A tleap script that builds the chain and sets N, CA, C and O, in Angstrom:
source leaprc.protein.ff14SB
mol = sequence {
  NMET PRO ASP LEU ASP ALA ALA PHE ALA ALA
  LEU GLY ASP PRO VAL ARG ARG ALA LEU VAL
  SER ARG LEU ALA HIE GLY ASP ALA THR VAL
  GLY GLU LEU ALA GLU PRO PHE ASP LEU THR
  PRO GLN ALA ILE SER HIE HIE VAL GLY VAL
  LEU ARG ARG CYS GLY LEU VAL GLU GLN ARG
  ARG GLU GLY THR ARG ARG PRO CYS ARG LEU
  ARG ALA ASP GLN LEU GLY LEU LEU GLY SER
  TRP ILE ASP ASP GLN ARG ARG ALA TRP HIE
  ASP ARG LEU ASP ALA LEU GLU ARG HIE LEU
  ASP GLU GLU THR CARG
}
set mol.1.N position { -106.511 -7.668 22.629 }
set mol.1.CA position { -105.584 -7.301 21.560 }
set mol.1.C position { -105.009 -8.567 20.936 }
set mol.1.O position { -104.682 -9.518 21.647 }
set mol.2.N position { -104.883 -8.583 19.607 }
set mol.2.CA position { -104.332 -9.792 18.996 }
set mol.2.C position { -102.856 -9.937 19.331 }
set mol.2.O position { -102.153 -8.959 19.584 }
set mol.3.N position { -102.416 -11.163 19.325 }
set mol.3.CA position { -100.991 -11.444 19.466 }
set mol.3.C position { -100.366 -11.023 18.138 }
set mol.3.O position { -100.601 -11.652 17.106 }
set mol.4.N position { -99.560 -9.944 18.172 }
set mol.4.CA position { -99.008 -9.401 16.923 }
set mol.4.C position { -98.237 -10.446 16.133 }
set mol.4.O position { -98.405 -10.558 14.919 }
set mol.5.N position { -97.392 -11.214 16.817 }
set mol.5.CA position { -96.596 -12.224 16.110 }
set mol.5.C position { -97.502 -13.240 15.423 }
set mol.5.O position { -97.296 -13.574 14.256 }
set mol.6.N position { -98.506 -13.732 16.150 }
set mol.6.CA position { -99.414 -14.736 15.582 }
set mol.6.C position { -100.234 -14.135 14.446 }
set mol.6.O position { -100.459 -14.786 13.426 }
set mol.7.N position { -100.680 -12.896 14.623 }
set mol.7.CA position { -101.498 -12.263 13.586 }
set mol.7.C position { -100.683 -12.027 12.321 }
set mol.7.O position { -101.150 -12.319 11.221 }
set mol.8.N position { -99.475 -11.503 12.466 }
set mol.8.CA position { -98.656 -11.276 11.271 }
set mol.8.C position { -98.253 -12.604 10.627 }
set mol.8.O position { -98.180 -12.699 9.402 }
set mol.9.N position { -97.994 -13.620 11.438 }
set mol.9.CA position { -97.682 -14.941 10.878 }
set mol.9.C position { -98.884 -15.484 10.114 }
set mol.9.O position { -98.735 -16.051 9.031 }
set mol.10.N position { -100.071 -15.308 10.681 }
set mol.10.CA position { -101.286 -15.782 10.010 }
set mol.10.C position { -101.470 -15.068 8.682 }
set mol.10.O position { -101.836 -15.688 7.684 }
set mol.11.N position { -101.215 -13.764 8.669 }
set mol.11.CA position { -101.394 -12.991 7.445 }
set mol.11.C position { -100.270 -13.207 6.444 }
set mol.11.O position { -100.338 -12.702 5.323 }
set mol.12.N position { -99.245 -13.945 6.828 }
set mol.12.CA position { -98.163 -14.284 5.913 }
set mol.12.C position { -98.590 -15.299 4.864 }
set mol.12.O position { -97.901 -15.483 3.862 }
set mol.13.N position { -99.710 -15.952 5.084 }
set mol.13.CA position { -100.206 -16.952 4.148 }
set mol.13.C position { -101.182 -16.295 3.163 }
set mol.13.O position { -102.113 -15.610 3.587 }
set mol.14.N position { -100.981 -16.494 1.862 }
set mol.14.CA position { -101.845 -15.829 0.877 }
set mol.14.C position { -103.315 -16.250 0.959 }
set mol.14.O position { -104.201 -15.439 0.692 }
set mol.15.N position { -103.580 -17.492 1.321 }
set mol.15.CA position { -104.973 -17.927 1.452 }
set mol.15.C position { -105.640 -17.178 2.602 }
set mol.15.O position { -106.774 -16.717 2.469 }
set mol.16.N position { -104.941 -17.055 3.726 }
set mol.16.CA position { -105.532 -16.354 4.867 }
set mol.16.C position { -105.715 -14.866 4.566 }
set mol.16.O position { -106.703 -14.267 4.991 }
set mol.17.N position { -104.774 -14.266 3.839 }
set mol.17.CA position { -104.970 -12.866 3.432 }
set mol.17.C position { -106.203 -12.736 2.553 }
set mol.17.O position { -106.969 -11.782 2.690 }
set mol.18.N position { -106.397 -13.695 1.649 }
set mol.18.CA position { -107.575 -13.671 0.776 }
set mol.18.C position { -108.860 -13.849 1.593 }
set mol.18.O position { -109.878 -13.226 1.294 }
set mol.19.N position { -108.811 -14.692 2.615 }
set mol.19.CA position { -109.985 -14.875 3.472 }
set mol.19.C position { -110.306 -13.588 4.223 }
set mol.19.O position { -111.472 -13.211 4.340 }
set mol.20.N position { -109.281 -12.916 4.730 }
set mol.20.CA position { -109.490 -11.644 5.426 }
set mol.20.C position { -110.077 -10.628 4.454 }
set mol.20.O position { -110.998 -9.894 4.812 }
set mol.21.N position { -109.561 -10.577 3.239 }
set mol.21.CA position { -110.094 -9.649 2.232 }
set mol.21.C position { -111.555 -9.958 1.933 }
set mol.21.O position { -112.380 -9.051 1.829 }
set mol.22.N position { -111.865 -11.228 1.798 }
set mol.22.CA position { -113.265 -11.624 1.540 }
set mol.22.C position { -114.159 -11.228 2.708 }
set mol.22.O position { -115.243 -10.685 2.497 }
set mol.23.N position { -113.723 -11.490 3.928 }
set mol.23.CA position { -114.533 -11.191 5.107 }
set mol.23.C position { -114.672 -9.686 5.340 }
set mol.23.O position { -115.587 -9.249 6.037 }
set mol.24.N position { -113.773 -8.900 4.764 }
set mol.24.CA position { -113.903 -7.446 4.868 }
set mol.24.C position { -115.165 -6.971 4.142 }
set mol.24.O position { -115.653 -5.873 4.408 }
set mol.25.N position { -115.695 -7.789 3.229 }
set mol.25.CA position { -116.910 -7.440 2.485 }
set mol.25.C position { -118.168 -7.985 3.138 }
set mol.25.O position { -119.276 -7.677 2.699 }
set mol.26.N position { -118.013 -8.787 4.173 }
set mol.26.CA position { -119.188 -9.315 4.875 }
set mol.26.C position { -118.939 -10.713 5.403 }
set mol.26.O position { -117.995 -11.396 5.006 }
set mol.27.N position { -119.813 -11.117 6.309 }
set mol.27.CA position { -119.716 -12.443 6.935 }
set mol.27.C position { -119.891 -13.542 5.887 }
set mol.27.O position { -120.538 -13.339 4.860 }
set mol.28.N position { -119.308 -14.702 6.163 }
set mol.28.CA position { -119.425 -15.840 5.253 }
set mol.28.C position { -119.185 -17.127 6.030 }
set mol.28.O position { -118.443 -17.144 7.013 }
set mol.29.N position { -119.815 -18.188 5.584 }
set mol.29.CA position { -119.564 -19.505 6.166 }
set mol.29.C position { -118.285 -20.083 5.558 }
set mol.29.O position { -117.772 -19.570 4.563 }
set mol.30.N position { -117.784 -21.143 6.161 }
set mol.30.CA position { -116.588 -21.795 5.623 }
set mol.30.C position { -116.851 -22.272 4.198 }
set mol.30.O position { -115.981 -22.157 3.335 }
set mol.31.N position { -118.033 -22.801 3.950 }
set mol.31.CA position { -118.381 -23.244 2.599 }
set mol.31.C position { -118.343 -22.109 1.602 }
set mol.31.O position { -117.841 -22.269 0.489 }
set mol.32.N position { -118.872 -20.959 1.996 }
set mol.32.CA position { -118.848 -19.790 1.113 }
set mol.32.C position { -117.422 -19.297 0.912 }
set mol.32.O position { -117.054 -18.879 -0.186 }
set mol.33.N position { -116.623 -19.347 1.969 }
set mol.33.CA position { -115.224 -18.927 1.847 }
set mol.33.C position { -114.433 -19.866 0.945 }
set mol.33.O position { -113.492 -19.440 0.276 }
set mol.34.N position { -114.811 -21.143 0.925 }
set mol.34.CA position { -114.075 -22.144 0.146 }
set mol.34.C position { -114.355 -22.056 -1.352 }
set mol.34.O position { -113.560 -22.542 -2.156 }
set mol.35.N position { -115.484 -21.438 -1.741 }
set mol.35.CA position { -115.914 -21.452 -3.150 }
set mol.35.C position { -114.845 -21.023 -4.151 }
set mol.35.O position { -114.644 -21.733 -5.137 }
set mol.36.N position { -114.148 -19.902 -3.957 }
set mol.36.CA position { -113.201 -19.487 -5.001 }
set mol.36.C position { -111.871 -20.246 -4.991 }
set mol.36.O position { -111.032 -20.041 -5.868 }
set mol.37.N position { -111.681 -21.114 -4.011 }
set mol.37.CA position { -110.396 -21.799 -3.875 }
set mol.37.C position { -110.482 -23.230 -4.360 }
set mol.37.O position { -111.551 -23.841 -4.348 }
set mol.38.N position { -109.357 -23.757 -4.784 }
set mol.38.CA position { -109.260 -25.170 -5.114 }
set mol.38.C position { -108.785 -25.909 -3.865 }
set mol.38.O position { -107.818 -26.670 -3.896 }
set mol.39.N position { -109.505 -25.657 -2.754 }
set mol.39.CA position { -109.188 -26.264 -1.468 }
set mol.39.C position { -110.460 -26.863 -0.892 }
set mol.39.O position { -111.561 -26.410 -1.205 }
set mol.40.N position { -110.314 -27.864 -0.064 }
set mol.40.CA position { -111.477 -28.469 0.582 }
set mol.40.C position { -112.000 -27.539 1.674 }
set mol.40.O position { -111.255 -26.707 2.194 }
set mol.41.N position { -113.260 -27.676 2.015 }
set mol.41.CA position { -113.776 -26.906 3.149 }
set mol.41.C position { -112.982 -27.170 4.437 }
set mol.41.O position { -112.861 -26.287 5.286 }
set mol.42.N position { -112.449 -28.374 4.577 }
set mol.42.CA position { -111.636 -28.691 5.754 }
set mol.42.C position { -110.354 -27.858 5.773 }
set mol.42.O position { -109.931 -27.389 6.830 }
set mol.43.N position { -109.742 -27.676 4.611 }
set mol.43.CA position { -108.525 -26.858 4.541 }
set mol.43.C position { -108.857 -25.402 4.858 }
set mol.43.O position { -108.106 -24.737 5.571 }
set mol.44.N position { -109.971 -24.904 4.335 }
set mol.44.CA position { -110.384 -23.532 4.636 }
set mol.44.C position { -110.699 -23.418 6.119 }
set mol.44.O position { -110.371 -22.415 6.754 }
set mol.45.N position { -111.330 -24.437 6.664 }
set mol.45.CA position { -111.642 -24.449 8.096 }
set mol.45.C position { -110.364 -24.341 8.931 }
set mol.45.O position { -110.342 -23.658 9.955 }
set mol.46.N position { -109.321 -25.006 8.497 }
set mol.46.CA position { -108.025 -24.901 9.193 }
set mol.46.C position { -107.518 -23.459 9.150 }
set mol.46.O position { -107.086 -22.924 10.171 }
set mol.47.N position { -107.570 -22.837 7.986 }
set mol.47.CA position { -107.124 -21.450 7.846 }
set mol.47.C position { -107.965 -20.506 8.718 }
set mol.47.O position { -107.432 -19.597 9.355 }
set mol.48.N position { -109.271 -20.732 8.737 }
set mol.48.CA position { -110.149 -19.926 9.592 }
set mol.48.C position { -109.772 -20.122 11.056 }
set mol.48.O position { -109.779 -19.169 11.835 }
set mol.49.N position { -109.442 -21.357 11.428 }
set mol.49.CA position { -109.016 -21.629 12.806 }
set mol.49.C position { -107.774 -20.843 13.189 }
set mol.49.O position { -107.682 -20.325 14.302 }
set mol.50.N position { -106.824 -20.751 12.278 }
set mol.50.CA position { -105.610 -19.962 12.537 }
set mol.50.C position { -105.987 -18.501 12.746 }
set mol.50.O position { -105.491 -17.852 13.666 }
set mol.51.N position { -106.864 -17.986 11.892 }
set mol.51.CA position { -107.296 -16.588 12.018 }
set mol.51.C position { -108.104 -16.364 13.296 }
set mol.51.O position { -108.029 -15.295 13.901 }
set mol.52.N position { -108.875 -17.373 13.704 }
set mol.52.CA position { -109.622 -17.258 14.963 }
set mol.52.C position { -108.676 -17.235 16.161 }
set mol.52.O position { -108.832 -16.412 17.062 }
set mol.53.N position { -107.706 -18.130 16.170 }
set mol.53.CA position { -106.785 -18.219 17.320 }
set mol.53.C position { -105.966 -16.954 17.504 }
set mol.53.O position { -105.610 -16.612 18.632 }
set mol.54.N position { -105.661 -16.256 16.426 }
set mol.54.CA position { -104.881 -15.024 16.581 }
set mol.54.C position { -105.779 -13.810 16.786 }
set mol.54.O position { -105.282 -12.694 16.933 }
set mol.55.N position { -107.093 -14.012 16.798 }
set mol.55.CA position { -108.021 -12.948 17.146 }
set mol.55.C position { -108.542 -12.108 16.000 }
set mol.55.O position { -109.210 -11.100 16.234 }
set mol.56.N position { -108.254 -12.497 14.758 }
set mol.56.CA position { -108.682 -11.686 13.617 }
set mol.56.C position { -110.069 -12.050 13.088 }
set mol.56.O position { -110.704 -11.257 12.393 }
set mol.57.N position { -110.529 -13.248 13.419 }
set mol.57.CA position { -111.826 -13.724 12.923 }
set mol.57.C position { -112.569 -14.368 14.088 }
set mol.57.O position { -111.963 -14.970 14.974 }
set mol.58.N position { -113.884 -14.230 14.072 }
set mol.58.CA position { -114.701 -14.957 15.038 }
set mol.58.C position { -115.803 -15.688 14.291 }
set mol.58.O position { -116.225 -15.278 13.210 }
set mol.59.N position { -116.258 -16.773 14.888 }
set mol.59.CA position { -117.350 -17.548 14.312 }
set mol.59.C position { -118.479 -17.573 15.334 }
set mol.59.O position { -118.239 -17.651 16.538 }
set mol.60.N position { -119.705 -17.506 14.843 }
set mol.60.CA position { -120.850 -17.605 15.733 }
set mol.60.C position { -121.808 -18.651 15.175 }
set mol.60.O position { -121.715 -19.044 14.012 }
set mol.61.N position { -122.703 -19.082 16.004 }
set mol.61.CA position { -123.686 -20.083 15.582 }
set mol.61.C position { -125.003 -19.384 15.301 }
set mol.61.O position { -125.516 -18.642 16.138 }
set mol.62.N position { -125.546 -19.627 14.115 }
set mol.62.CA position { -126.874 -19.141 13.728 }
set mol.62.C position { -127.667 -20.339 13.235 }
set mol.62.O position { -127.695 -20.627 12.039 }
set mol.63.N position { -128.297 -21.022 14.145 }
set mol.63.CA position { -128.995 -22.261 13.787 }
set mol.63.C position { -127.972 -23.291 13.356 }
set mol.63.O position { -127.105 -23.673 14.141 }
set mol.64.N position { -128.065 -23.745 12.111 }
set mol.64.CA position { -127.103 -24.727 11.605 }
set mol.64.C position { -125.914 -24.067 10.914 }
set mol.64.O position { -124.952 -24.743 10.549 }
set mol.65.N position { -125.977 -22.764 10.737 }
set mol.65.CA position { -124.878 -22.031 10.081 }
set mol.65.C position { -123.876 -21.558 11.124 }
set mol.65.O position { -124.225 -21.312 12.278 }
set mol.66.N position { -122.623 -21.436 10.694 }
set mol.66.CA position { -121.572 -20.889 11.550 }
set mol.66.C position { -120.799 -19.832 10.768 }
set mol.66.O position { -119.671 -20.073 10.338 }
set mol.67.N position { -121.408 -18.661 10.586 }
set mol.67.CA position { -120.727 -17.635 9.798 }
set mol.67.C position { -119.487 -17.095 10.506 }
set mol.67.O position { -119.422 -17.023 11.733 }
set mol.68.N position { -118.521 -16.723 9.698 }
set mol.68.CA position { -117.273 -16.116 10.175 }
set mol.68.C position { -117.400 -14.613 9.991 }
set mol.68.O position { -118.032 -14.136 9.049 }
set mol.69.N position { -116.795 -13.890 10.897 }
set mol.69.CA position { -116.822 -12.423 10.822 }
set mol.69.C position { -115.427 -11.906 11.098 }
set mol.69.O position { -114.758 -12.356 12.028 }
set mol.70.N position { -114.995 -10.964 10.292 }
set mol.70.CA position { -113.708 -10.316 10.493 }
set mol.70.C position { -113.806 -9.394 11.700 }
set mol.70.O position { -114.772 -8.642 11.827 }
set mol.71.N position { -112.841 -9.444 12.564 }
set mol.71.CA position { -112.790 -8.532 13.704 }
set mol.71.C position { -111.958 -7.328 13.268 }
set mol.71.O position { -110.755 -7.257 13.515 }
set mol.72.N position { -112.629 -6.394 12.618 }
set mol.72.CA position { -111.955 -5.230 12.043 }
set mol.72.C position { -111.235 -4.425 13.117 }
set mol.72.O position { -110.201 -3.813 12.849 }
set mol.73.N position { -111.779 -4.424 14.338 }
set mol.73.CA position { -111.112 -3.701 15.414 }
set mol.73.C position { -109.731 -4.285 15.689 }
set mol.73.O position { -108.780 -3.546 15.945 }
set mol.74.N position { -109.622 -5.603 15.636 }
set mol.74.CA position { -108.339 -6.253 15.862 }
set mol.74.C position { -107.396 -6.015 14.693 }
set mol.74.O position { -106.196 -5.818 14.885 }
set mol.75.N position { -107.934 -6.034 13.492 }
set mol.75.CA position { -107.130 -5.739 12.309 }
set mol.75.C position { -106.632 -4.298 12.378 }
set mol.75.O position { -105.510 -4.002 11.966 }
set mol.76.N position { -107.470 -3.408 12.899 }
set mol.76.CA position { -107.082 -2.017 13.076 }
set mol.76.C position { -105.913 -1.852 14.020 }
set mol.76.O position { -105.086 -0.958 13.840 }
set mol.77.N position { -105.836 -2.719 15.038 }
set mol.77.CA position { -104.703 -2.662 15.969 }
set mol.77.C position { -103.395 -2.989 15.257 }
set mol.77.O position { -102.352 -2.412 15.563 }
set mol.78.N position { -103.460 -3.918 14.304 }
set mol.78.CA position { -102.259 -4.228 13.515 }
set mol.78.C position { -101.878 -3.016 12.673 }
set mol.78.O position { -100.700 -2.677 12.559 }
set mol.79.N position { -102.870 -2.372 12.088 }
set mol.79.CA position { -102.611 -1.171 11.300 }
set mol.79.C position { -102.012 -0.059 12.143 }
set mol.79.O position { -101.129 0.667 11.686 }
set mol.80.N position { -102.490 0.075 13.370 }
set mol.80.CA position { -101.940 1.094 14.275 }
set mol.80.C position { -100.474 0.808 14.583 }
set mol.80.O position { -99.653 1.724 14.625 }
set mol.81.N position { -100.151 -0.458 14.798 }
set mol.81.CA position { -98.758 -0.830 15.079 }
set mol.81.C position { -97.881 -0.479 13.871 }
set mol.81.O position { -96.786 0.061 14.027 }
set mol.82.N position { -98.370 -0.788 12.676 }
set mol.82.CA position { -97.613 -0.472 11.457 }
set mol.82.C position { -97.447 1.037 11.331 }
set mol.82.O position { -96.360 1.516 11.007 }
set mol.83.N position { -98.511 1.787 11.585 }
set mol.83.CA position { -98.425 3.244 11.516 }
set mol.83.C position { -97.409 3.792 12.509 }
set mol.83.O position { -96.649 4.701 12.176 }
set mol.84.N position { -97.385 3.247 13.732 }
set mol.84.CA position { -96.406 3.674 14.739 }
set mol.84.C position { -94.985 3.433 14.250 }
set mol.84.O position { -94.110 4.282 14.425 }
set mol.85.N position { -94.756 2.272 13.635 }
set mol.85.CA position { -93.423 1.955 13.118 }
set mol.85.C position { -93.047 2.890 11.980 }
set mol.85.O position { -91.910 3.354 11.894 }
set mol.86.N position { -94.003 3.162 11.115 }
set mol.86.CA position { -93.759 4.062 9.985 }
set mol.86.C position { -93.376 5.456 10.488 }
set mol.86.O position { -92.421 6.057 9.995 }
set mol.87.N position { -94.126 5.967 11.475 }
set mol.87.CA position { -93.822 7.289 12.039 }
set mol.87.C position { -92.432 7.318 12.670 }
set mol.87.O position { -91.678 8.273 12.485 }
set mol.88.N position { -92.104 6.269 13.412 }
set mol.88.CA position { -90.793 6.208 14.068 }
set mol.88.C position { -89.673 6.235 13.029 }
set mol.88.O position { -88.677 6.934 13.213 }
set mol.89.N position { -89.827 5.484 11.944 }
set mol.89.CA position { -88.793 5.464 10.913 }
set mol.89.C position { -88.718 6.776 10.159 }
set mol.89.O position { -87.631 7.222 9.794 }
set mol.90.N position { -89.856 7.394 9.923 }
set mol.90.CA position { -89.837 8.714 9.271 }
set mol.90.C position { -89.108 9.719 10.157 }
set mol.90.O position { -88.317 10.521 9.662 }
set mol.91.N position { -89.366 9.683 11.454 }
set mol.91.CA position { -88.678 10.580 12.389 }
set mol.91.C position { -87.172 10.340 12.357 }
set mol.91.O position { -86.388 11.289 12.336 }
set mol.92.N position { -86.769 9.061 12.353 }
set mol.92.CA position { -85.338 8.736 12.314 }
set mol.92.C position { -84.694 9.218 11.024 }
set mol.92.O position { -83.598 9.779 11.036 }
set mol.93.N position { -85.382 8.998 9.918 }
set mol.93.CA position { -84.822 9.420 8.630 }
set mol.93.C position { -84.759 10.940 8.528 }
set mol.93.O position { -83.811 11.487 7.964 }
set mol.94.N position { -85.763 11.624 9.071 }
set mol.94.CA position { -85.731 13.092 9.094 }
set mol.94.C position { -84.548 13.587 9.927 }
set mol.94.O position { -83.861 14.529 9.532 }
set mol.95.N position { -84.312 12.960 11.070 }
set mol.95.CA position { -83.188 13.344 11.919 }
set mol.95.C position { -81.865 13.097 11.199 }
set mol.95.O position { -80.952 13.918 11.285 }
set mol.96.N position { -81.757 11.986 10.499 }
set mol.96.CA position { -80.541 11.688 9.744 }
set mol.96.C position { -80.340 12.725 8.638 }
set mol.96.O position { -79.223 13.195 8.422 }
set mol.97.N position { -81.402 13.074 7.950 }
set mol.97.CA position { -81.304 14.076 6.888 }
set mol.97.C position { -80.834 15.422 7.452 }
set mol.97.O position { -79.981 16.079 6.855 }
set mol.98.N position { -81.388 15.836 8.600 }
set mol.98.CA position { -80.957 17.092 9.222 }
set mol.98.C position { -79.478 17.020 9.602 }
set mol.98.O position { -78.733 17.980 9.404 }
set mol.99.N position { -79.062 15.886 10.145 }
set mol.99.CA position { -77.660 15.693 10.545 }
set mol.99.C position { -76.742 15.790 9.326 }
set mol.99.O position { -75.708 16.456 9.383 }
set mol.100.N position { -77.107 15.140 8.236 }
set mol.100.CA position { -76.294 15.164 7.030 }
set mol.100.C position { -76.248 16.557 6.421 }
set mol.100.O position { -75.213 16.990 5.914 }
set mol.101.N position { -77.378 17.252 6.476 }
set mol.101.CA position { -77.380 18.649 5.979 }
set mol.101.C position { -76.430 19.536 6.791 }
set mol.101.O position { -75.738 20.390 6.238 }
set mol.102.N position { -76.409 19.324 8.091 }
set mol.102.CA position { -75.515 20.100 8.953 }
set mol.102.C position { -74.058 19.765 8.681 }
set mol.102.O position { -73.197 20.643 8.741 }
set mol.103.N position { -73.779 18.524 8.388 }
set mol.103.CA position { -72.416 18.066 8.097 }
set mol.103.C position { -71.879 18.682 6.814 }
set mol.103.O position { -70.691 18.987 6.709 }
set mol.104.N position { -72.765 18.861 5.839 }
set mol.104.CA position { -72.303 19.390 4.544 }
set mol.104.C position { -72.170 20.908 4.531 }
set mol.104.O position { -71.623 21.466 3.579 }
set mol.105.N position { -72.651 21.577 5.549 }
set mol.105.CA position { -72.532 23.039 5.614 }
set mol.105.C position { -71.197 23.460 6.100 }
set mol.105.O position { -70.929 24.656 6.213 }
savepdb mol mol.pdb
quit
């Protein structure tokens, strides 16, 4: 499971969010990931490293290539955590609404 704090911190950066969005469409090398940015491949490599350390991206070796792959299962765990929080807050707000309705009767 990804470290939630590290994963959310990693996704706080717009470049890393863009990299995750790009990788959601398929694997890519650091060079391919760097193409749309005005950043060096080294800077993109740093961002990929942050995403790798928090468990959202993995890199593998294919001959001389090192494609990056989004770990959608790990990203899904973040979504599940958000969904759990959303449900909890909806439940709290529903309870508050019922309480306020009872108070006004």
